[in-house]
N, C-alpha and C positions, 0 to 999 in steps of 0.2 A: 451650482449643477453642471456635471457634462456635456457640451453639447455634442452633436455627431462627429464633429472633427477630432474629438477627443482621440488621446490613443495611452495607455498605459502601459511600461514595461513590467512585464512578469519573469520570474526565472524558477526552476526546477534543479537546485545543485546539490550534486550528491558526491559522492567519494570517488567516483571515476570521471563523470562527465557534468557539465554544465549545461543546461538547454533555457536558452533566452528568446522572450517572445513579447511580440505587440499585438495588445488586445485592445478591442473597443469595449465601454463601459458596460455591453450585455454580456460581455464575455466570449464574444467571437473574435478567435485568435485568427490575427492578421497576418503573421509572421512568425517564423520560428528558426532557431538555428543550435547546432549543439556543438560543444566546443570540448576537449579535452583539459581536464583541471592541470595536468602536467605540463601545458604549453604556457602556462602564465603563474609569475609570480606570487601574485595577489588575485581575490575576486574581482577588485577595481579593474586590473589590467581585463580581465577577462570580458568585463563588462562594457568597458569603453570599445574594447575590439567588437564586439555585438553593433554598439550603436554606430560606430565608425560605418560597418558593413551596410546599416540604413540610413547613411548620410541624406538620400534623397525623399527618404520619409519623415513625417512629421517628430521631430523630436519630443520624448515625453518627459513630464516635468512630475511625475509622480511613479512609485513602483513597486512591486512587493515579490520578495524572494522567499520562496521556500526553500528549505536547507536543511540537508541532514544533520541537525545537531539539536542541543537544547536549544531554546529562543527566548531565554527569560529575562533579560536583559539586555544592555547596551554591547557587552563586551560578548562575541560569537565566536567560538572554538568546535571548528567541526571533529566530528567523533572519529572519522577514520581517513584525514585529509590532513596536511599541515596548515591549511588556510584559516587564518583567525584575524578578525576585524572589529572595530569598532562602527554601530550602525551609524550614529551621529557623524563620524567623521568619514563614512562612505558617503551617506548622503551629501555632505559638505564638496567632497572629492567629485560628486557625478553632478551636482547644481541642481539636486533635486529639491522642490518644495516639500515633497514628502516620501520616507522610504519606510517599509513595513518589513520585517523580516518574521518569518514563521515557521514552527517545525514543519518538514514535508510532510508527516503524515497526516499534521492538523490539515494543510492544505485539500490531502487527498478527502479527508472527510467533509470539510466546507464545501467541495465541488458536486459532495451526491445529489443537494437539491437543485442542480442545474444540469443535470445529468438529463438528455432525453432518450426517448425507446432506440435509438440507433448508437447509444451511449454504453449500453448494460444489455447482458443476455439473460432472461430468468433461467433460474431452474428449480423445475417444481414449481407446485401452485403456490394459492398466497395471494392475497391481496392488500397493500398498503394503507394503513390506519391514519387519516388525516391528524396532525398536530401530537403524533407519539414520536419517542426516540427513536434513530436510525443508528447501526450500529455497521462497524465497518474492520474487515479483517484484510492484511497486506503481507502473503508470504513473499520473499522476495530473498535478499541476503538475510534478512533478519524477518522476525514477524511482528509486525506494527498492528495495533490493535485503538481502536478508538470507537466514538461514537458522538453522535448529535442529540441536542436538547431542545426541544422548541421553547423560546423565551417570546411571548409576544409573536411581533413580524418575524425575529430574527433567530438563528439559530447558533446556540454554543457548543464548540466544540471542546469535548473531553480528553484531557492530556494525560494519559498513564502510562504504565508498562503492563499492560494486559498480555503480551504476546510471552512474559516470563512467568504464567500460572502455571503451577505442576500439571503436565501431561497426566491426564488418566486413561488406562486399559480399560476397553469393554470386552473382549475377546481375550481366550486364552493365547492366542499367536500373538497378540498387541501385549500380553501381559512378560513373553517372552522377551519379547523385544524390549520392552521397558526395562526389565530385569538387566539383560544385556548393558543396555545404557547407564543404569546406575552405577556399574562397575566401573565406568569411565569417566563420568560426569558426578559432581557433587552434587547437583539439583538438575534433573531430566524435567527443564520448561518444554511448555508448547512448542519454543521456537527450537530447540534441539531436535525437534520432529518436522515442524512444519516450516520450513526455510530451504533455501539451496543447500547450505551443508547439513540441514535435517535429512533432505532426500539420502545425501549420502550417507549418515549415521542408519537411517531404516535400511538401506540397503545393505550396508557392511553388518548391523545387528543380523538380517535373515538369513544372510549366508552365514555366519556363526551359528546359528539355530541348528542350519541344515548340514553343517560339517564340511561345508565347499568353500575352495578358495575366493576371495572377494577380489573383482577386477576394479582396476583405480577407475573408476566411471567418475565422470563429473556428473550433477544435478541436472544439466541438460542433456547428457548422453542417456543418464537412467529414464527420463521422459521421452526420449526420442521415438518416435513410434517404431522405426525399424530396428534400434536395440530391445523396444518392448515383444516384438515377434518374434525375437530370437532366444533373449533371455529371460525367463520366466520368473527370476528374482527381480528385475528390473520394473517388470508387469507389475507383482506383487508388491512392491515397494509403493509403487504408484499409485495403485489402488490404494494402498493404507494411507499415503499419505492424503488422498483425497478422503477417507472416512474419518480417519480421526479428525481433519479441519471440521467436518460434520458435527462432531464434538464438541470441539472448542466454539464453535460459530453459535452450536444450540444452547451450549453456557453462556455465550456472552449476551445471546438475544434475553434468555432469563434474566439475566442480571440486568441489565438495562432497561426491560420490558421494552425491547425494539420493537415495537409492532409496526414500525413505520417501513421495516424492510433492513436486510441485513445483507451488505455489500463486501465481494471479494473482490481487493485490487490486488496491487502488486505485480511483479513480473512474470511468476511462474503460472497462476491459473490461467489466466487470458491463452498462451499459447496450448495449454490441453484443449481447448477447444470442446468438441463434442465427446472426447473422452472423459471430460468432468462431469458433463450434464450426465451421461451413462453412467456414472462409478456411485458408489453407496454413500457419497456425501449427503444427498439429500433427506434419504433415507435413515441416516444417523442422526441427523440434524433434527428430525423430528422424534427419535428415540429416546423420550423423556418419561417414559411411564403415564402416570395420571397426566400429565403435563404436555402428552404428545398432540391433543387436539389445540392447544394453544401456541405450539410452534408449528402446526400445520395451517394454520392460518397466515405465519407469516411469509411475505414473499424474500427468496433468496435469489441474487441477482450476481453475475460476476461482470465488472468494469471492462468496458473495451475500448474505452476512449482512450487514444494514446497519451494526452498530457494532461490528466485529469488537476495535476498540481496547478497549472494554469487557471484552471477554473475556477479554485480554490481562493487565489492570490487575487484574483477580479472580485471574487466575493467579499475579500476583506475590505479592499480598497472601494467597494460600492458601498460598505456598510460606514462609512465616512470616518 
């Protein structure tokens, strides 16, 4: 059993940055730092740099890393970065008693039961049903999708590729956008619309439909309030992004029976703030015909916690 002095190493390792931290067993984040992946030849070098930075603190003996890669065995190879490593060898290199490595979106899913009211922003009505599955979607550089299923006192995370389900159109305008995308991609998945690149796809498609030149906007520029104020296509693309996310979130809720709630994580939606709350997301989430009352009872939230993967890592370590 961990005592009050115990600290654990946690990490959230993406293709660009690696965030490391120390947490207590209850998930309290005691310290964190961010490092650029490109500054280190190996992940072990980056972790040792973090531990050296915290030399005066208690040294952890166990840890868990959430990583942007499949985590199905001992050999880990990052999807969009050259780092690769053996979990057993890294554990030995660090001198750790225990080292767990999990997928980064699995970590976000496992964080959900540990979120407090200050870590999430409700969108619309509904109340969570105890002991029912929870769903999570994370639009960022891609579209992550997962769920948590209760198993006694524990939660089991689902590992799938739900971000690649086929995107459905609800309105004529959406159908025109998807028709344009079908001429450019062999499969128009949800991720082709609901991600950073997806926002650019939506904007480019709308510009093509209206017969106007597309500006070379980034996703961050498209969703910037100043840009939206001056460019109606950016405003429409952002609105369509939010509404289409409602379509996919409602589908996931129906598929999983996610009466425990649906959470939106990732890097894009939290930055939209009140614009997302006022968007068509919630209305579209509930717009499922005869099943609309079922969806109306399910709460939806935006994850506002800055480091949810750290909470998920702590949950893995606490589970033994």
